[in-house]
Every structure is written in structure tokens, then in C-alpha cells.
ZADRENDREN-431707 format. One record per residue (C-alpha): x, y, z. Coordinates in steps of 0.02 Angstrom, whole numbers, plus 50000, padded with zeros to 5 digits. Example, Ala and Ser with C-alpha at 12.3 -4.5 7.8 and 13.67 -1.06 7.14 Angstrom:
REM residues 2
506154977550390506844994750357
This chain:
REM residues 251
507876463249443509696460549398510306445249305512116449149351512016447649540513116433949610512316418049674512736413049853511166403949911510006391349825508376383449882507906367049798506046362949812506356344449840506886333249985508736331250019509526318349903509576300649968511226293150025512476292749885513076305149756512396322649784512686332849627512066348549713513366346449849514706345349715514276362249637513986369349812515766365049862516466370349694515686387849698515546389949888513646390349887512386387450026511116374949957509556370450057508236357450016506406359550059504956350449974503586362649924502316348649907501876333250007500946317249971499406312450073498756294650070497026291449999496106278450105495616261650030493796265950067493836279049927494336265749801492966254249863491696268249835492316269549655492186250549639494016248449596494566230449620496436227649604496216209149566495156212749412496736218749325498176208949250499506222549256499976237949357500766253849288502036262449400502676279649347503426284449517504036277449682502546285849766501396275449656502306259649712502176264249897500336268249891499846253749780500566240949900499836250550048498106249949969498316231549921498736227850103497256238050168496096229150048496886212450093497136209049909498196193549885499156198549730499306183649610501016177749555500466181349374500206199949406501316210349293502146226849341502606239749208503836252849272504306269449193506156266049225507336253249299507496262749464505636260349497505746242049445507126239249572506156249049705504756236049697505946224249790505486234149947503796225349939504016209249842505346197549771505676201749590506086183849542504316178849585503496192949489503436198949311504226216249306504476226349147505396242649113505976250448949507756247048891507936265148838507606279748957506126291248929504246291048924504146287248737505036270548762503886266648909502316270048807502976258948669503236245248799501416246748855500846245848674501826229748649500776222248790499116229448734498086214148784498366217648970497026225449079498006239149167497766247849333498616264849344498916270349525499166289149523498996305749611497546317749591498816328449497499586319249352500086322149171498826315549043500136306948935499896289048995497976288849004497856297948837499026285348755498076270248823496406277648768497076281848594497676263948568496116255748641497066247648783496016242748934496456252449091495756260749245496476275149345496536273749534496926289349635497886282149783498726297949846498506316649835499796330149806499546344949923500536360549967501756359150111501796371750254503206383950215502756397450341504466396350425505256402650262504276418950262505776429850306507096419050224507726424350054508736414849924509666420449768508966405649669507426394849695507306378649596505576372349544505116355449469503236355649443501716367149429501226360749603502806369049672502236385849602500496383149672501236379549843502316395249835500796406549813499686396849933501016399750067501496417350012500076425549913501046442049904502666434149843503736446149740505186439349640506296454849659508106449049641507736430549660508216420549508507116405649462507676388949393506356377549317506336359549257505176355449112503946364649001502446362649116503406370749259504006384549145502216388049088501616388749269502986401449308502446412349162500616411249211501106417149386501956432349306503666426649364505256426249259506316410649237508156414349210508756396249222507706384249115508076365849089508226354948994509016364348850510316359048720511646367748825510966361548993510216344048986509986343649176509406356349304511096355349391511996359049228510846373949199511206380749373513076378449352513086386849182512136401649254513316403049402514806403049285514066417949195513666428449349514956423149480
């Protein structure tokens, strides 16, 4: 496999960016690249009946933890299915401001208590939870999730309960079987799992791999693949910066 082959095509294993600034489009135009978007995973709703079986009662909690927009969507879906009349005193703790704003899709922020860290990053969010350690938290999540939040709450003796409200499963990628890209961009171990569930005999050959985060990088190594474009790094704080830096070196 050559690291000096030019890059002309890129597959990003995520949905197309929402309306607004598309940083991928900017480097695509700049370097005359063909960039396609295709999510390798999809989210399936978990029915409210599963939570009832586990005796999870939303109204027994005083605060909800949201670490993604998916969590917001499925929490309010489940609350609706359970006909849970959320009290005005319910507090919502969001990993970042974007998620806090997203809650407006379901409820008026001025009538709710919504919290997000002033600084970006998970460390600031965990510190925020610790400063409200008397709450009884409900953590809506996927069946695949990082242990950081539950481990932190357990370590600090903060009351919480996990509620699996959606499941992350591999998407059907069969139409890509005979389509080849110079670079494939991965964002999670679930993306790697989906790749091999769809294409068990996948060979990397001349395809370069870009990866976001240590867990993704570890999954790539465990699959005996080689990552040429890791991020974040001191030189490339974002995946787009990593891709552009690599293209500069080979194109």
C-alpha cells in the first residue's frame, strides 16, 4: 500500500452535514475532491415497553443527562409513549451548548432548567454534574456507549440510572460493494464493526484510513488495518485538518 498516491475521492462515514457551513465541501472545492457521505451505523428506537420491564420510571428522577442529540430525541419519544408529564422542576444536563439548544425542539427552555458546561469538553461536563451531586439522574443512552459518565457518577456516589432508549446497529452498505475510495473516514468502533459486517473480506489495499479518537484508532488496529490519518493530534486538532494536511503531503 502506497502512502504517496494522490487523493481524489473520500468517503465520510457520517450523514451529510446539516444546512450551513460544510467544512468538507470547502476542502473538496479547494483540492478538487469527490467527497461522499454515508452513515455506517443507524439508530433503532427501543420501545417504551422495554423500559417498563426494567422498571425505569422517568418521574422518579430529578435530572436528565443528555450526551447527544439522539439521546434527546429518544428521551422525549419515550416520555411521550409513557405519557410521562415532565414536571417544570425537571433539570436537563447537556454535554454542550448545541445539545442544550436542541432541546427547544421539544420544550421551551425558559420554562425548564437546562445546564451545559461553560467550557467545551467532557471534563467540564463531569465537573458540572459533580457540582449538582444531590440530583437523582437518569442517563438515556445507546446500548453502545463510553463508560466515562457512568464510571464518574459511580466513583463520586452520585445517584443515577441508565436507560437504554435506542440501539446502534450497522447500516446496510451492500450498494458500496464495488465502489472504491482513496480515503475512508471513521468516527467510532461501531463504524469499523459495520464495515466488516457488510464486507467480511474487506482488504485495505491502497485505501487510506482517517480516524477520529483513540477508541476508533484502537478498533482499526484490532481489525489489522492501518490508519494513515489520525486525529486529533497537535498538528491536526480536527479530522478535517488531518485530512487536509495529508492531502497537502501527497497531492
